[in-house]
C-alpha positions in Angstrom: 145.6 98.3 153.3 142.7 101.2 153.8 141.2 102.3 150.4 140.7 106.0 151.1 138.9 108.0 148.7 139.6 111.2 147.1 137.5 114.6 148.5 136.6 117.3 145.7 134.7 120.5 145.8 131.9 120.9 143.6 129.4 123.7 145.1 129.8 126.5 146.8 127.7 129.4 148.6 128.3 132.3 150.8 126.6 135.5 152.4 129.1 138.2 153.4 129.1 141.6 154.5 129.5 142.8 150.5 126.1 140.8 150.4 124.2 138.0 148.9 126.7 135.5 146.7 130.6 134.0 145.8 131.0 135.8 143.1 129.9 138.9 145.0 132.3 138.0 147.7 135.4 137.6 145.8 135.2 140.4 142.9 135.1 142.9 145.9 137.9 141.2 147.8 140.3 141.4 144.4 139.2 145.2 143.8 140.4 145.8 147.3 136.9 146.9 148.6 137.2 147.1 152.0 133.8 146.3 154.6 133.9 147.7 158.3 131.8 150.2 158.7 130.8 152.5 162.3 128.2 151.4 164.1 126.3 153.8 166.1 125.0 150.9 168.9 128.6 150.2 170.0 129.6 154.2 170.7 126.2 154.1 172.5 127.2 151.0 174.3 128.9 151.9 177.9 132.4 150.1 178.4 133.2 148.9 175.0 136.2 151.2 173.1 135.8 149.7 169.8 133.2 151.1 167.5 133.5 148.9 163.6 132.2 145.8 162.5 131.6 144.4 159.3 127.4 143.7 159.1 125.6 141.8 156.2 123.9 144.5 154.4 119.6 143.8 154.0 118.7 141.0 152.1 115.2 139.8 151.1 114.8 135.8 152.6 111.2 135.7 151.5 112.0 133.2 148.9 112.1 130.7 152.3 108.8 129.5 152.9 107.4 131.5 156.1 106.7 128.0 157.8 110.6 127.8 157.9 111.8 131.3 158.0 109.3 132.2 161.1 112.1 129.9 163.0 115.0 131.4 161.8 117.4 133.8 163.3 119.9 135.7 161.2 122.1 133.1 160.7 119.8 130.2 159.9 118.7 132.7 157.2 122.0 133.3 156.1 122.9 129.7 156.2 120.0 128.5 153.9 121.0 131.0 151.2 124.7 130.3 151.5 123.5 126.3 151.2 121.4 126.8 148.5 123.4 128.6 146.4 126.3 125.7 147.3 123.6 123.1 145.8 122.8 125.2 142.5 127.0 126.0 142.0 127.1 122.1 142.0 124.1 121.4 139.8 121.8 119.6 142.5 118.5 120.1 142.3 117.7 118.1 145.7 120.1 117.0 148.2 119.6 113.3 148.3 119.1 111.7 151.4 122.3 110.0 152.3 123.6 114.4 152.2 125.3 115.1 155.5 125.2 118.1 157.1 128.4 119.7 158.9 127.9 123.2 160.2 128.5 125.6 163.1 128.6 129.1 164.6 130.2 130.2 168.0 127.0 130.1 170.0 123.3 130.6 169.4 122.1 134.0 168.4 122.8 136.2 171.0 119.4 138.9 169.9 117.5 135.9 170.3 118.7 135.1 173.9 118.6 138.2 175.0 115.0 138.9 174.3 114.0 135.2 176.0 116.1 136.2 179.1 114.5 139.5 179.4 110.7 137.8 179.6 112.6 135.8 182.1 113.8 138.3 184.6 110.8 140.3 183.8 108.8 137.4 185.0 106.9 137.2 181.2 107.7 133.6 180.2 104.2 133.1 179.7 104.6 135.6 176.7 107.3 133.9 174.9 106.5 131.8 171.4 107.3 128.7 170.7 109.2 129.5 168.1 111.3 131.4 170.2 112.2 128.3 172.0 113.7 126.9 168.7 115.8 129.6 167.8 117.8 129.6 170.8 119.1 126.1 170.7 122.7 126.3 170.0 122.1 123.8 166.7 119.2 125.8 165.1 120.8 126.3 162.0 121.2 122.7 161.3 118.0 122.1 162.4 116.7 124.9 160.0 118.7 124.2 156.6 117.6 120.9 157.4 114.0 121.7 157.5 114.3 124.2 154.8 116.2 122.0 152.4 114.0 118.2 153.4 117.6 117.4 154.5 117.0 113.7 155.9 121.0 112.6 156.0 123.4 112.6 159.3 123.6 116.7 160.8 126.1 117.3 162.6 126.6 120.5 164.5 130.1 121.4 165.7 131.0 124.8 167.6 134.8 125.2 168.0 134.9 129.1 168.1 136.6 130.4 165.4 137.6 127.3 164.0 134.5 125.8 163.3 133.3 126.2 160.2 137.0 124.8 159.1 136.4 122.1 161.5 133.4 121.4 159.9 134.3 121.0 156.7 137.7 118.8 157.8 135.2 116.3 159.5 133.1 116.2 156.6 136.3 115.6 154.4 137.6 112.4 156.7 133.9 110.9 156.5 133.9 111.2 152.8 137.7 109.8 152.4 137.3 107.4 155.0 134.0 106.3 153.4 131.5 106.1 155.9 129.4 109.0 153.7 129.5 110.3 150.1 128.7 113.5 149.8 128.4 116.9 152.2 127.3 120.1 152.8 129.7 121.9 155.3 131.0 125.4 156.8 130.0 127.9 159.1 127.3 130.4 160.2 127.5 133.6 162.2 125.5 136.8 163.0 126.8 139.5 165.2 125.7 141.3 167.8 127.4 144.0 169.7 128.2 141.6 172.6 131.0 140.0 170.4 133.0 143.4 170.1 132.6 143.9 174.2 133.8 140.4 174.5 137.0 141.3 172.6 136.8 144.8 174.6 137.0 142.9 177.8 139.8 141.0 176.4 141.7 144.2 175.2 142.1 142.7 171.6 139.3 144.5 169.9 140.4 147.2 167.5 139.9 150.7 169.1 142.4 153.1 166.5 140.9 153.8 163.9 137.1 154.3 165.3 136.8 157.4 162.7 138.5 155.7 159.6 137.0 152.3 159.7 138.3 151.5 157.0 141.2 151.2 158.5 140.7 149.4 161.6 141.6 146.0 160.5 145.2 145.7 159.5 146.6 142.2 160.0 150.6 141.8 160.4 150.8 145.6 160.1 152.5 147.9 163.3 149.9 149.6 163.7 147.3 146.9 164.4 145.3 147.0 167.6 142.8 144.2 167.3 139.6 142.4 166.0 136.9 143.8 163.9 134.1 141.3 164.1 132.1 140.8 161.5 129.6 138.0 160.4 127.7 135.5 157.3 128.1 132.6 156.4 129.7 129.9 153.5 129.3 126.7 152.6 130.8 124.3 150.8 129.3 120.9 148.5 132.2 118.1 148.5 131.7 114.7 147.7 134.0 111.6 147.0 135.7 111.9 143.6 133.9 108.7 142.3 130.7 110.8 143.1 131.3 113.7 141.3 132.4 112.4 138.0 129.4 109.6 138.0 127.7 112.6 137.3 129.6 114.4 135.7 129.9 117.5 138.0 132.4 120.6 137.4 135.2 119.7 139.7 136.2 123.3 141.6 139.4 121.9 143.7 140.2 119.2 145.8 141.1 118.8 149.5 143.9 117.1 150.4 144.7 117.0 154.0 143.1 118.5 157.1 143.9 118.7 160.8 143.1 119.8 164.0 144.9 119.7 167.5 144.2 122.1 170.7 146.2 124.5 172.5 147.0 123.5 176.3 149.6 126.1 177.6 147.1 129.0 177.8 143.4 129.4 177.0 143.7 133.1 176.4 147.5 133.0 174.3 147.9 131.7 170.7 151.2 129.4 170.8 153.5 129.2 167.4 154.0 125.5 168.4 150.7 124.3 168.7 150.0 126.2 165.3 153.1 125.0 163.9 152.4 121.3 164.2 148.6 121.5 163.4 149.8 123.2 159.9 152.6 120.3 159.7 150.1 117.5 160.3 148.0 118.8 157.6 150.6 118.5 155.2 151.1 115.0 156.4 147.9 114.2 155.8 148.3 115.4 152.1 151.3 114.0 152.0 153.2 117.3 150.6 155.8 118.8 150.6 156.5 122.3 152.3 157.6 123.2 148.4 154.1 121.7 147.3 152.5 124.8 149.1 152.1 128.2 146.9 150.0 129.7 149.9 148.9 130.5 153.1 145.7 132.0 153.9 146.5 133.1 157.1 144.1 133.4 160.5 146.1 136.4 161.2 142.9 138.5 163.3 145.0 141.7 163.5 145.8 141.0 167.2 149.4 141.7 168.4 149.9 138.6 169.9 147.8 136.5 167.4 149.7 137.4 164.4 153.0 137.3 165.6 152.5 133.7 166.7 150.9 132.9 164.0 153.4 133.9 161.5 156.1 132.8 163.1 154.7 129.0 162.9 154.1 129.7 159.0 157.7 130.5 158.4 158.8 128.0 160.6 157.1 125.3 158.4 157.7 126.9 155.0 160.5 129.7 155.3 160.9 133.2 154.6 159.9 132.9 150.9 156.2 131.7 151.2 153.3 133.7 150.1 151.0 134.7 152.9 148.0 136.7 153.1 145.0 137.2 155.2 141.5 138.3 154.3 140.2 140.3 157.4 141.4 143.8 156.5 138.7 143.4 154.0 136.1 141.7 155.8 136.9 141.4 159.3 136.5 138.4 161.8 133.3 136.7 160.8 134.1 134.2 163.9 132.0 130.3 162.9 132.5 131.5 159.4 135.5 133.1 158.4 137.3 129.7 157.7 134.6 128.7 155.3 134.4 131.7 153.5 138.2 132.8 153.7 138.5 129.2 152.5 136.2 129.6 149.9 137.4 133.1 148.6 140.9 131.5 147.8 139.8 128.6 146.0 137.9 131.2 143.4 141.3 133.2 143.6 143.3 129.9 142.5 140.8 129.2 139.7 141.4 133.1 138.7 145.1 133.1 139.1 144.7 135.8 140.6 145.0 136.3 144.3 144.0 139.9 146.5 146.3 141.0 149.3 146.3 141.8 152.4 144.6 145.2 153.2 145.9 147.8 154.6 149.2 146.0 155.4 151.3 149.8 154.9 153.9 148.5 157.2 154.6 145.3 158.2 155.6 144.9 162.0 158.9 143.7 162.3 158.2 140.4 164.1 156.0 139.4 161.4 158.2 140.1 158.7 159.6 136.6 158.6 157.7 135.8 155.0 156.5 136.9 152.0 153.5 139.0 152.4 151.1 140.1 149.7 149.7 143.3 150.3 148.0 144.3 146.2 146.2 141.7 144.0 148.5 139.7 142.2 148.5 137.3 139.6 149.6 134.4 141.0 149.7 130.6 140.1 148.8 128.1 142.7 148.4 124.8 142.5 148.3 124.1 146.8 147.5 126.2 149.4 146.9 125.8 153.2 144.3 127.6 155.4 144.5 128.7 159.0 141.9 129.1 161.5 143.0 129.4 165.2 140.1 129.6 167.6 140.5 131.3 171.0 140.2 128.7 173.5 143.3 126.7 171.7 141.6 124.9 168.9 143.5 125.4 165.3 142.2 123.9 162.3 144.6 123.7 158.8 143.4 122.3 155.4 145.1 121.7 152.4 143.1 122.7 149.2 144.8 122.0 145.7 143.6 121.9 142.2 141.9 119.0 140.8 143.9 116.8 138.4 
């Protein structure tokens, strides 16, 4: 019989559209502060009809030594800051040499790639600086974090679109559970560029009806929802085996109890409730929990017409109509590769506070989404276990089960 290890969360760090820090993120969510803003560059770009996004405010990153900072794009800067907060939160002065790093983004820095390719098409490659080569590498955030934090352990850069951060957390969890590693920093990072919104405009999946009222633009499960509001940021967890945490007398925030991922093969562009339902059930099976053990599902819920219906149908099919469900994308939009870890950390902190934010802008529930118990405002709720979903464009699904540590 395999002797599996319990896996616990002892640190968390975040950079969000509210600014730096997990506490800043959670406080604004609980106070129903929306982060969506009008973006002039989007309006000035032909053929993009969505003019809203969530962007990280200006942050001073000069605390990162220039020898490392000069190679970093925004997503790497966000990642270093989030990792440092997670380590501090976990009472780790310096990560040990066996600490693994699992991080991902949707793609490398678009702005850096555009600058690079402009030099190419202008026949000025000789003008490209050495650091630009490292900025366009897909795994730049992994390399940058490892360099800045002197992390010598295993490094994995998993890019699964919107499921990236949850997949990285899940893979780190599985490796610790199986005994291959003892501890890891894991999550996802993303930096916004108008091309993200442009991609969803091409797919007719970008929010367009609330350009004059940005705070109302992202509205999961609402009958007037009209698409995604793109966002950015980073969120990282420090996780370790229970034995490791107890040995160093760490403050344990929560326990990772189960994880699952699967791939939708019916249609690359349209989500399937059957595939999502299977993923959720597999995560519950891994956690060895019943549906009645789950107190809340934090949905991926991107505010698209089809995606919200398929996901909430899958949730209802697994848990029934009484399960409490919320989404945080009404507040902070869709931070792509970072959304899973950012939302997981937020709900974990809310679990510890016994207070949960509702789905912002859910004014009138879509009849086809009204199959679960939607939380529509901040409420006092005791949560022992919750499920976090991330369902990515292209068909990659991930679900994770988080519980109180007992």
